[in-house]
ChimeraX commands (.cxc) that place a marker at each C-alpha (Angstrom):
marker #1 position 0.00,0.00,0.00 radius 0.5
marker #1 position 1.45,3.34,-0.99 radius 0.5
marker #1 position -1.25,5.97,-1.30 radius 0.5
marker #1 position -3.62,6.78,1.50 radius 0.5
marker #1 position -7.01,5.22,0.74 radius 0.5
marker #1 position -9.03,7.11,3.41 radius 0.5
marker #1 position -8.59,8.64,6.85 radius 0.5
marker #1 position -9.76,5.39,8.46 radius 0.5
marker #1 position -10.30,1.87,7.17 radius 0.5
marker #1 position -13.07,-0.51,8.23 radius 0.5
marker #1 position -12.21,-4.22,8.34 radius 0.5
marker #1 position -15.24,-5.65,10.19 radius 0.5
marker #1 position -18.72,-4.65,11.36 radius 0.5
marker #1 position -21.16,-5.62,14.10 radius 0.5
marker #1 position -24.75,-5.37,12.91 radius 0.5
marker #1 position -27.87,-4.81,14.99 radius 0.5
marker #1 position -30.15,-7.80,15.67 radius 0.5
marker #1 position -32.58,-6.64,12.96 radius 0.5
marker #1 position -29.67,-6.40,10.45 radius 0.5
marker #1 position -30.71,-2.86,9.42 radius 0.5
marker #1 position -27.97,-0.92,11.19 radius 0.5
marker #1 position -24.31,-1.26,11.90 radius 0.5
marker #1 position -23.82,-0.97,15.67 radius 0.5
marker #1 position -20.00,-0.92,15.63 radius 0.5
marker #1 position -17.11,-1.02,13.17 radius 0.5
marker #1 position -13.54,-2.19,13.55 radius 0.5
marker #1 position -11.37,0.70,12.33 radius 0.5
marker #1 position -7.73,1.15,11.46 radius 0.5
marker #1 position -5.81,4.35,10.79 radius 0.5
marker #1 position -4.50,4.67,7.24 radius 0.5
marker #1 position -1.00,6.17,7.17 radius 0.5
marker #1 position -0.46,5.48,3.46 radius 0.5
marker #1 position 2.36,2.99,3.80 radius 0.5
marker #1 position 0.93,1.16,6.80 radius 0.5
marker #1 position -2.47,0.24,8.26 radius 0.5
marker #1 position -2.39,0.30,12.03 radius 0.5
marker #1 position -4.40,0.73,15.20 radius 0.5
marker #1 position -7.40,-1.41,15.79 radius 0.5
marker #1 position -10.24,0.44,17.49 radius 0.5
marker #1 position -13.95,-0.26,17.79 radius 0.5
marker #1 position -16.07,2.73,16.83 radius 0.5
marker #1 position -19.82,3.08,17.39 radius 0.5
marker #1 position -22.19,3.87,14.55 radius 0.5
marker #1 position -22.99,7.22,16.18 radius 0.5
marker #1 position -19.31,8.17,16.40 radius 0.5
marker #1 position -18.67,7.04,12.82 radius 0.5
marker #1 position -21.52,9.19,11.49 radius 0.5
marker #1 position -20.35,12.16,13.56 radius 0.5
marker #1 position -16.79,11.85,12.21 radius 0.5
marker #1 position -18.05,11.54,8.64 radius 0.5
marker #1 position -20.13,14.69,9.05 radius 0.5
marker #1 position -16.93,16.45,10.14 radius 0.5
marker #1 position -15.17,15.35,6.95 radius 0.5
marker #1 position -13.39,12.14,7.95 radius 0.5
marker #1 position -13.27,9.64,5.09 radius 0.5
marker #1 position -13.70,5.88,5.38 radius 0.5
marker #1 position -13.16,2.87,3.14 radius 0.5
marker #1 position -13.43,-0.86,3.69 radius 0.5
marker #1 position -10.34,-3.10,3.69 radius 0.5
marker #1 position -9.69,-6.83,3.52 radius 0.5
marker #1 position -6.66,-8.96,4.31 radius 0.5
marker #1 position -5.37,-11.12,1.48 radius 0.5
marker #1 position -4.23,-14.71,2.16 radius 0.5
marker #1 position -0.68,-13.32,2.04 radius 0.5
marker #1 position -1.51,-10.91,4.91 radius 0.5
marker #1 position -1.55,-7.72,2.85 radius 0.5
marker #1 position -4.35,-5.18,2.98 radius 0.5
marker #1 position -6.59,-4.73,-0.06 radius 0.5
marker #1 position -8.90,-1.72,-0.44 radius 0.5
marker #1 position -12.59,-2.48,-0.70 radius 0.5
marker #1 position -15.12,0.30,-1.28 radius 0.5
marker #1 position -15.53,3.86,-0.06 radius 0.5
marker #1 position -18.07,4.29,2.75 radius 0.5
marker #1 position -20.74,6.93,2.19 radius 0.5
marker #1 position -23.17,8.68,4.49 radius 0.5
marker #1 position -26.58,8.80,2.80 radius 0.5
marker #1 position -29.95,10.12,3.92 radius 0.5
marker #1 position -33.01,7.97,3.32 radius 0.5
marker #1 position -36.40,9.08,4.63 radius 0.5
marker #1 position -34.68,11.73,6.77 radius 0.5
marker #1 position -32.33,9.26,8.52 radius 0.5
marker #1 position -28.57,8.76,8.20 radius 0.5
marker #1 position -27.33,5.47,6.81 radius 0.5
marker #1 position -23.85,4.11,6.13 radius 0.5
marker #1 position -23.40,2.44,2.75 radius 0.5
marker #1 position -20.73,1.20,0.39 radius 0.5
marker #1 position -23.20,1.26,-2.50 radius 0.5
marker #1 position -24.95,4.38,-3.73 radius 0.5
marker #1 position -27.36,2.68,-6.14 radius 0.5
marker #1 position -29.67,1.44,-3.43 radius 0.5
marker #1 position -31.98,3.71,-1.43 radius 0.5
marker #1 position -33.18,1.11,1.07 radius 0.5
marker #1 position -33.44,2.48,4.63 radius 0.5
marker #1 position -30.61,0.41,6.09 radius 0.5
marker #1 position -26.84,0.34,6.42 radius 0.5
marker #1 position -25.00,-1.76,3.85 radius 0.5
marker #1 position -21.35,-2.83,3.97 radius 0.5
marker #1 position -21.77,-5.67,1.45 radius 0.5
marker #1 position -18.93,-8.19,1.93 radius 0.5
marker #1 position -17.33,-6.78,5.09 radius 0.5
marker #1 position -17.10,-9.57,7.68 radius 0.5
marker #1 position -18.98,-9.53,10.97 radius 0.5
marker #1 position -17.09,-9.51,14.25 radius 0.5
marker #1 position -18.36,-10.86,17.59 radius 0.5
marker link #1:1,2 radius 0.2
marker link #1:2,3 radius 0.2
marker link #1:3,4 radius 0.2
marker link #1:4,5 radius 0.2
marker link #1:5,6 radius 0.2
marker link #1:6,7 radius 0.2
marker link #1:7,8 radius 0.2
marker link #1:8,9 radius 0.2
marker link #1:9,10 radius 0.2
marker link #1:10,11 radius 0.2
marker link #1:11,12 radius 0.2
marker link #1:12,13 radius 0.2
marker link #1:13,14 radius 0.2
marker link #1:14,15 radius 0.2
marker link #1:15,16 radius 0.2
marker link #1:16,17 radius 0.2
marker link #1:17,18 radius 0.2
marker link #1:18,19 radius 0.2
marker link #1:19,20 radius 0.2
marker link #1:20,21 radius 0.2
marker link #1:21,22 radius 0.2
marker link #1:22,23 radius 0.2
marker link #1:23,24 radius 0.2
marker link #1:24,25 radius 0.2
marker link #1:25,26 radius 0.2
marker link #1:26,27 radius 0.2
marker link #1:27,28 radius 0.2
marker link #1:28,29 radius 0.2
marker link #1:29,30 radius 0.2
marker link #1:30,31 radius 0.2
marker link #1:31,32 radius 0.2
marker link #1:32,33 radius 0.2
marker link #1:33,34 radius 0.2
marker link #1:34,35 radius 0.2
marker link #1:35,36 radius 0.2
marker link #1:36,37 radius 0.2
marker link #1:37,38 radius 0.2
marker link #1:38,39 radius 0.2
marker link #1:39,40 radius 0.2
marker link #1:40,41 radius 0.2
marker link #1:41,42 radius 0.2
marker link #1:42,43 radius 0.2
marker link #1:43,44 radius 0.2
marker link #1:44,45 radius 0.2
marker link #1:45,46 radius 0.2
marker link #1:46,47 radius 0.2
marker link #1:47,48 radius 0.2
marker link #1:48,49 radius 0.2
marker link #1:49,50 radius 0.2
marker link #1:50,51 radius 0.2
marker link #1:51,52 radius 0.2
marker link #1:52,53 radius 0.2
marker link #1:53,54 radius 0.2
marker link #1:54,55 radius 0.2
marker link #1:55,56 radius 0.2
marker link #1:56,57 radius 0.2
marker link #1:57,58 radius 0.2
marker link #1:58,59 radius 0.2
marker link #1:59,60 radius 0.2
marker link #1:60,61 radius 0.2
marker link #1:61,62 radius 0.2
marker link #1:62,63 radius 0.2
marker link #1:63,64 radius 0.2
marker link #1:64,65 radius 0.2
marker link #1:65,66 radius 0.2
marker link #1:66,67 radius 0.2
marker link #1:67,68 radius 0.2
marker link #1:68,69 radius 0.2
marker link #1:69,70 radius 0.2
marker link #1:70,71 radius 0.2
marker link #1:71,72 radius 0.2
marker link #1:72,73 radius 0.2
marker link #1:73,74 radius 0.2
marker link #1:74,75 radius 0.2
marker link #1:75,76 radius 0.2
marker link #1:76,77 radius 0.2
marker link #1:77,78 radius 0.2
marker link #1:78,79 radius 0.2
marker link #1:79,80 radius 0.2
marker link #1:80,81 radius 0.2
marker link #1:81,82 radius 0.2
marker link #1:82,83 radius 0.2
marker link #1:83,84 radius 0.2
marker link #1:84,85 radius 0.2
marker link #1:85,86 radius 0.2
marker link #1:86,87 radius 0.2
marker link #1:87,88 radius 0.2
marker link #1:88,89 radius 0.2
marker link #1:89,90 radius 0.2
marker link #1:90,91 radius 0.2
marker link #1:91,92 radius 0.2
marker link #1:92,93 radius 0.2
marker link #1:93,94 radius 0.2
marker link #1:94,95 radius 0.2
marker link #1:95,96 radius 0.2
marker link #1:96,97 radius 0.2
marker link #1:97,98 radius 0.2
marker link #1:98,99 radius 0.2
marker link #1:99,100 radius 0.2
marker link #1:100,101 radius 0.2
marker link #1:101,102 radius 0.2
marker link #1:102,103 radius 0.2
marker link #1:103,104 radius 0.2
view
């Protein structure tokens, strides 16, 4: 990894029991040449940081242990509510991180 992909990178999510919202995300700082820190961030904090201009993208570890960029994370408004999505085509009132794994 050479260029900075986003301010923070999301490697896993914890969804709500109804599967409509992300409750928490596992975040890493993106320093361009290295991905580090492993913090758990609440959905509320993530939305607040995005509204202040912080950028997020998803990341995945390859079988060789290297990080691979997934998709940019967007804050969208559906029916007057904030939702976190990696896809912009869908306007369903729920969060969507597609293939990002779930953590316990």
